[in-house]
C-alpha positions in Angstrom: -0.1 0.1 0.0 1.2 3.3 -0.9 1.6 6.1 1.9 0.3 9.3 0.4 1.0 11.5 3.4 4.1 12.9 2.4 2.9 14.1 -1.0 -0.3 15.3 0.9 1.7 17.3 3.3 4.4 18.7 0.6 1.4 19.7 -1.6 -0.3 21.6 1.4 2.8 23.4 2.7 3.3 24.4 -1.1 -0.2 25.9 -1.5 -0.1 27.8 2.0 3.5 29.6 1.0 2.1 30.4 -2.3 -0.9 31.9 -0.5 1.6 33.6 1.8 3.7 34.9 -1.8 0.4 36.0 -3.1 -0.4 38.0 0.0 3.1 39.4 0.3 2.1 41.6 -2.4 -0.5 43.3 -0.3 1.9 44.0 2.7 3.6 47.3 2.3 5.7 46.7 5.4 7.5 43.6 4.3 11.0 44.3 3.7 12.7 43.4 0.6 14.9 40.5 2.6 11.4 39.0 3.5 10.0 39.1 0.4 12.9 37.2 -1.0 12.6 34.8 2.0 8.9 34.3 0.8 9.8 33.6 -2.8 13.0 31.2 -1.5 10.5 29.4 0.6 7.8 28.9 -2.2 10.6 27.5 -4.7 11.8 25.2 -1.8 8.5 23.6 -1.4 8.1 23.5 -5.1 11.2 21.3 -5.2 10.2 19.2 -2.4 6.9 18.8 -3.6 8.0 17.8 -7.1 10.1 15.1 -6.0 7.7 13.6 -3.7 5.1 13.8 -6.5 7.2 11.9 -9.0 8.7 9.6 -6.6 5.0 8.6 -5.3 3.9 8.4 -9.1 6.5 5.9 -10.0 5.6 3.6 -7.1 1.8 4.2 -8.2 2.8 2.9 -11.6 4.6 0.0 -10.1 2.2 -1.3 -7.4 -1.0 -0.3 -8.6 -0.5 -0.5 -12.4 1.9 -3.1 -12.5 4.1 -1.4 -14.9 7.1 -3.7 -15.3 9.9 -1.5 -16.1 9.8 2.1 -14.7 12.6 4.3 -15.2 14.4 6.2 -12.1 14.2 9.8 -13.2 11.1 12.3 -13.6 10.6 12.8 -17.0 10.0 9.3 -18.0 8.2 8.8 -14.8 6.0 11.3 -16.3 5.8 10.2 -19.7 4.8 6.6 -18.6 1.9 8.3 -16.3 1.0 10.1 -19.6 0.8 6.9 -21.6 -1.5 5.3 -18.7 -4.0 8.7 -18.9 -3.0 9.5 -15.3 -2.3 13.2 -16.4 -5.3 15.7 -16.4 -2.9 17.9 -18.3 -0.5 17.2 -21.4 2.8 15.8 -20.9 4.5 19.0 -22.1 3.6 20.6 -18.8 5.0 18.1 -16.8 8.2 18.3 -18.6 8.0 22.1 -18.3 8.0 21.5 -14.4 10.7 18.8 -14.8 12.9 21.7 -16.3 11.9 24.1 -13.8 12.8 21.8 -10.7 16.2 21.1 -12.6 16.7 25.0 -13.1 16.0 26.2 -9.5 18.4 23.3 -7.9 21.2 25.9 -7.1 19.9 29.5 -8.3 16.6 31.2 -6.4 17.5 34.6 -7.8 16.6 36.3 -11.3 14.7 34.8 -14.1 14.7 31.3 -12.9 12.9 32.0 -9.6 10.6 34.2 -11.2 9.9 31.5 -13.8 9.3 28.9 -11.1 6.7 31.4 -9.5 5.0 32.0 -12.3 4.3 28.0 -13.0 3.3 27.4 -9.4 -0.4 27.7 -9.9 -0.5 25.2 -12.8 1.7 23.0 -10.8 -0.4 23.3 -7.9 -3.8 22.6 -10.1 -1.8 19.8 -12.0 -0.6 18.0 -8.7 -3.9 18.2 -7.0 -5.8 16.3 -10.0 -2.8 13.9 -10.1 -3.1 13.2 -6.2 -6.8 12.8 -6.9 -6.1 10.2 -9.6 -3.8 8.2 -7.5 -5.8 8.6 -4.1 -9.2 8.5 -5.1 -9.6 11.5 -2.9 -10.6 14.7 -3.8 -8.5 17.4 -2.9 -9.8 19.7 -0.3 
């Protein structure tokens, strides 16, 4: 049996921090340093959630769908998930998330950080949908 609690927790934490990021635009009293810290936290939570998502998905493909050979890297796992009609969105969106994850590995400044932040809303929507497919639970 697959334990989805880490995925649920990482997705919840990302949602909360992303909401905090959106709210930070309305807080004139926040220093630049605090705003940067919120962005960095969003990116870190994205990384954790993304990593947890593809690893749980890999287990799902093996344990639930009985896929015989599942690669041990994210892009092939998402391609296999797409072939098995598990993804609500196109595979292209998930490949962009994979590239975003790679790009943020050591760089939380500038364009890469802003690209990650810009993709969070879509990532959250797509990950919630995937969570529902894997667990049968409606995300709340």
